[in-house]
N, C-alpha and C positions, 0 to 999 in steps of 0.2 A: 666231600672231598673238599671242596673250597674251605673251612675250616682248619683242614690240617696243615697247610702254610702260615694261619696266623698261629696257632697251635704252638707249632714248631721254636718262630721266632719270639713266641713271650715266653716257653720252657725255655728258651738260651739266654733272656733278658734275666731271666728268674734265679736260672743254676749259676750264672756267672756275677749276680750280685750278692748270693747267698755266699760262694767261693772267696769273693770280694772281704765281706764282712766274716767270713770264719777265719781267713786267714790274717786278718789284721788283728782278731782276738787273737790268735794262738800264738801270732809275735808280739803281742802287747802282756800275753800271762807268761812268756819264757824271758822277755827283758832283750836288753840287747848288748848281753854281755858277749864274753869270746866263742862260746857258742855257737852263738846267735850267728855272728858274725863267719865263721867259716862255714856253719850250716848254709845260710842265703847267699854268700860268695857268686856261687856260681849259675844259682839262678836270677838272680839280680844282675850279672853282665848278661847273659844270653836276653835280659829283658831290654835291658840298654843299647846292647848292639841291636836288638830289632828293630827300634824308635830310629837309630841312627842311618842303620840302612835304609828302610821305608824313607827317611825322609830325605838321601840321597836320592832314592828312587825317584822319588817326586822335584829333584833338583832344587830343594829348599836348603842353605844355606846354613850346615851349623857351626852356632856359634861360641856353643861352647857343651864340654860332654866330663862324665866322670862315671866310670862305669860300676865305680863301689867305693861309696864315701858316707855312711852313716851319720845321718844329721842328728842332733838332737830332737828336729820336730818329727823325726819319723824317716825323711826322705834316706832311702839309701842310694841311690844314683840319682842322675838326669840326664836329660839330652836336649839341650837351648838350641830353637831355631830359628831363622827368617825367613820368609816367604813372602812372595808377591800376591796380593789378593786380587781375586778374581773371583767371579759368581761358582768355579767349582772347586775353590780353597777350602771352604767346610767339609767337603766330603773327603779330599787329601789329607789334612787335617785330623780324620776319622781315623783313617786307614793309619797313619802315624801312631795314633793313640791307643788300634786295638791287635798292630803288629805285633805285639809279645805272645799273642794268644797265638800265631802261624808260626813265630819263632820258636817257639817253646814245642809247638807240635811238632816242627823238622827237626830241633834239636832230640827229642824223645825218641824218635825216629831212627835219627842217627845213632843215640847210644844202645838202642834195643840192638842194632844191627853189627855195632863194635864189638858188643858183650853177647854176643849170641843169644837175650833172651826171649821168653818166649813172645811172640808175636801177638797171639791170642790169647783173651781172658778165659786161662784155664788153670784152674786154681792149683790141680793135679801139675802140672809143668809147673809151675814157676814155684811150689813146695819141692821139686824136686830139684830145679833150679838153684836153691837156697840152700837144699841137703848136699845137694853135690860137690859144690863150687862156692861155699860162704864167701871166700875172700870176694872173688868176682862180682858174686850178688850183691853184699854191701857194698864195693864202689857204686855198682849200676842203681842200687836204689838209694845213697844218698844223690849222685848227681842228678838221675831225674826225678825224685822228691824235691829236691831244690828246686829245677828248672821249674816243673808243674806248679809248685808252690809260689813261683812268683811269675807266672807267664798271666796270672790275670791282670789285667789293664786296673793302672791303680786310678781314685777319681780325679788326682789332678792329670790322670793321660787323658781322660774322655772330659776333660774340663772344655767349653765354650765348642764342645761339637755335639751337644744333646742335639741340635735341633735338625744335624744331616743324620743322626742316627736313628734319630724320629723317624726322616723324609725313609732313610734307606730301609728302616725296616715296614713301613709301608709300603713301600714299592716291592718289597720283597714278599710279605704276606697276602698282597693283592695279587700275584702273581700267577696262583691256583684260580684265581676268579677270573681271568682273563683267557685261561687253560680254552672255555668250549668256545670260544670267538675264532680260535685259528684251524 
């Protein structure tokens, strides 16, 4: 039973790493042309907005922000901020870095509600949704897939936060070990 916490943390880490690599591979394959920009824009906006709102929540000072501005180096948007270094600032920076996961999840939930999309993983309901209202399904799929594809934090998002990430994973993974003590 104690191994379940570690297994969940390791599975999450591996899944996020694979999603990030897959996203980078797909985006590098299709190029950075007009179709890519049209597809990526909503998701990048949500991604950067998630960083910005979390930074504001932690009282960091945002110095520069770009919600969507593709650059030759592959950067699609950014949020630059300043913070007062404290003992917990690495953990707060980690949360700013992973904020797109939570922001993306929230936006997908809102999109599902707005478009009355099937809430469960029911392939027949999704098939019926696509067949009965193809325009609504297409718009929902466009926004949802763009947000999901860009919800994974980039390597730069997690830069300088690895120590906090490892400590957080250790604490979460160790929680099941402490269960019999309580």
